[in-house]
VOBA-1610 file (N, C-alpha, C; in pm, whole numbers, padded with zeros to 5 digits, always signed):
BEGIN
Unk-06526+03643+01868Unk-06650+03605+01856Unk-06642+03458+01797Unk-06714+03356+01862Unk-06703+03208+01836Unk-06815+03195+01741Unk-06794+03041+01677Unk-06907+03004+01594Unk-07018+03040+01612Unk-07043+02970+01754Unk-07195+02971+01815Unk-07241+03129+01830Unk-07161+03200+01832Unk-07217+03350+01830Unk-07245+03378+01704Unk-07156+03343+01614Unk-07204+03389+01473Unk-07335+03336+01413Unk-07365+03204+01477Unk-07481+03136+01432Unk-07599+03216+01481Unk-07569+03255+01632Unk-07677+03327+01691Unk-07714+03445+01633Unk-07632+03530+01595Unk-07650+03642+01516Unk-07711+03647+01397Unk-07665+03557+01322Unk-07713+03519+01188Unk-07864+03480+01192Unk-07885+03415+01303Unk-08033+03355+01322Unk-08130+03472+01357Unk-08053+03571+01459Unk-08133+03680+01499Unk-08174+03791+01368Unk-08051+03790+01292Unk-08062+03895+01159Unk-08148+03862+01035Unk-08175+03721+01030Unk-08259+03636+00936Unk-08373+03594+00977Unk-08376+03563+01087Unk-08506+03499+01145Unk-08523+03354+01101Unk-08415+03300+01054Unk-08391+03140+01029Unk-08413+03056+01156Unk-08413+02948+01132Unk-08395+02846+01246Unk-08249+02847+01291Unk-08227+02835+01405Unk-08090+02815+01461Unk-08018+02693+01397Unk-08093+02596+01389Unk-08033+02450+01326Unk-08007+02462+01192Unk-08084+02525+01127Unk-08070+02546+00983Unk-07944+02629+00947Unk-07933+02741+01025Unk-07806+02818+00997Unk-07696+02764+01054Unk-07677+02693+01164Unk-07574+02599+01224Unk-07524+02501+01094Unk-07626+02435+01016Unk-07614+02340+00910Unk-07542+02413+00806Unk-07582+02528+00732Unk-07544+02606+00655Unk-07405+02641+00680Unk-07375+02680+00786Unk-07240+02746+00834Unk-07135+02609+00803Unk-07161+02521+00916Unk-07095+02384+00882Unk-07062+02349+00723Unk-07144+02355+00647Unk-07153+02299+00523Unk-07061+02391+00440Unk-07068+02542+00471Unk-07001+02662+00398Unk-06853+02619+00425Unk-06826+02557+00567Unk-06671+02570+00594Unk-06624+02416+00535Unk-06702+02317+00532Unk-06692+02186+00465Unk-06629+02221+00323Unk-06715+02295+00239Unk-06680+02340+00120Unk-06546+02372+00094Unk-06540+02489+00161Unk-06412+02556+00160Unk-06284+02472+00195Unk-06293+02395+00289Unk-06187+02273+00331Unk-06158+02186+00214Unk-06289+02126+00180Unk-06263+02031+00065Unk-06223+02067-00072Unk-06271+02199-00098Unk-06216+02275-00234Unk-06051+02308-00224Unk-06027+02340-00110Unk-05895+02359-00092Unk-05784+02256-00087Unk-05855+02136-00037Unk-05778+02020-00020Unk-05750+01966-00158Unk-05836+01996-00272Unk-05831+01948-00400Unk-05740+02060-00471Unk-05704+02165-00414Unk-05597+02276-00470Unk-05679+02371-00559Unk-05790+02396-00518Unk-05892+02497-00573Unk-05884+02603-00491Unk-05902+02726-00554Unk-05902+02866-00438Unk-06034+02898-00448Unk-06101+02965-00340Unk-06255+03005-00328Unk-06205+03155-00317Unk-06309+03225-00415Unk-06300+03363-00402Unk-06443+03422-00390Unk-06459+03490-00276Unk-06613+03553-00234Unk-06578+03707-00254Unk-06654+03760-00363Unk-06649+03896-00407Unk-06682+03977-00286Unk-06606+04094-00261Unk-06641+04182-00172Unk-06583+04113-00011Unk-06526+04001-00019Unk-06487+03960+00119Unk-06364+03906+00102Unk-06304+03828+00010Unk-06161+03773+00011Unk-06145+03636-00070Unk-06007+03594-00045Unk-05992+03485-00123Unk-05941+03393-00011Unk-05969+03247-00025Unk-05909+03162+00043Unk-05811+03083-00048Unk-05712+03082-00035Unk-05600+03019-00124Unk-05504+02919-00046Unk-05434+02831-00156Unk-05308+02762-00073Unk-05178+02833-00121Unk-05091+02853-00020Unk-04976+02913-00041Unk-04876+02798-00043Unk-04789+02798-00167Unk-04670+02699-00150Unk-04549+02740-00061Unk-04517+02676-00007Unk-04392+02701+00093Unk-04279+02623+00035Unk-04145+02664-00012Unk-04034+02597-00086Unk-03968+02515+00032Unk-03918+02440+00014Unk-03827+02339+00061Unk-03717+02411+00146Unk-03677+02406+00255Unk-03582+02484+00317Unk-03515+02389+00418Unk-03391+02469+00454Unk-03328+02373+00562Unk-03325+02454+00710Unk-03348+02387+00800Unk-03408+02458+00912Unk-03294+02376+01029Unk-03266+02453+01135Unk-03178+02396+01248Unk-03253+02376+01362Unk-03225+02225+01429Unk-03264+02201+01546Unk-03163+02242+01649Unk-03202+02325+01724Unk-03110+02409+01783Unk-03045+02322+01913Unk-03164+02242+01970Unk-03121+02148+02084Unk-03016+02046+02056Unk-03019+01992+01936Unk-02907+01884+01887Unk-02817+01956+01797Unk-02823+02075+01742Unk-02730+02142+01664Unk-02741+02052+01545Unk-02830+02040+01475Unk-02834+01943+01347Unk-02915+02037+01244Unk-02889+01989+01136Unk-02982+02041+01014Unk-03094+01966+00977Unk-03196+02011+00932Unk-03307+01920+00921Unk-03364+02004+00791Unk-03415+01915+00698Unk-03504+01959+00581Unk-03646+01946+00592Unk-03681+02090+00557Unk-03845+02078+00555Unk-03887+02077+00429Unk-03956+01958+00370Unk-04020+01971+00227Unk-04095+02070+00197Unk-04090+02104+00072Unk-04202+02198+00028Unk-04348+02148+00059Unk-04419+02247+00110Unk-04577+02221+00134Unk-04658+02335+00110Unk-04791+02325+00119Unk-04898+02410+00108Unk-04941+02434+00257Unk-04976+02593+00261Unk-05064+02603+00377Unk-05168+02694+00340Unk-05296+02676+00407Unk-05388+02769+00364Unk-05387+02895+00403Unk-05420+03004+00341Unk-05419+03148+00354Unk-05550+03233+00319Unk-05562+03334+00387Unk-05699+03413+00344Unk-05634+03565+00297Unk-05675+03608+00210Unk-05634+03715+00171Unk-05775+03805+00137Unk-05797+03914+00245Unk-05906+03991+00239Unk-05916+04099+00088Unk-06043+04117+00078Unk-06057+04187-00034Unk-06022+04335-00019Unk-06034+04430-00118Unk-05999+04558-00084Unk-06106+04632-00008Unk-06221+04605-00043Unk-06356+04648+00014Unk-06358+04617+00194Unk-06303+04470+00193Unk-06325+04445+00326Unk-06204+04523+00404Unk-06072+04527+00342Unk-05963+04608+00414Unk-06025+04743+00420Unk-06080+04822+00348Unk-06158+04966+00372Unk-06221+04963+00457Unk-06313+04851+00508Unk-06409+04877+00590Unk-06366+04873+00745Unk-06266+04788+00725Unk-06175+04782+00870Unk-06098+04918+00900Unk-06040+04954+00795Unk-05969+05087+00825Unk-06056+05176+00854Unk-06170+05225+00799Unk-06267+05330+00820Unk-06365+05290+00949Unk-06330+05196+01020Unk-06416+05153+01134Unk-06406+05261+01247Unk-06523+05297+01275Unk-06531+05405+01382Unk-06509+05339+01538Unk-06539+05204+01539Unk-06515+05150+01667Unk-06363+05136+01688Unk-06287+05067+01574Unk-06162+05052+01610Unk-06072+05177+01601Unk-06088+05275+01529Unk-06024+05371+01533Unk-06039+05477+01666Unk-06124+05437+01738Unk-06140+05522+01883Unk-06013+05536+01976Unk-05930+05438+01947Unk-05833+05412+02049Unk-05701+05507+01993
//
């Protein structure tokens, strides 16, 4: 599902103007990105958590040159679904037909 399809579905379900829904979705993503850039986590009850995970410094190999390179410690964005979200997916009749 694309962002445009999400916007269309929300527009259909709420009766709001498509443009208003698109702006709200864009601003939601902006808030998440800006907050995570500041090192803050986002917790949405019943949905999940957007968090920054710290990756430690490590030594990696460049196999084409057979040299070692150091990858500095860094943060990567991560999403952890809530228990309710995971349970909903596990009990999905659509997904469990296969």
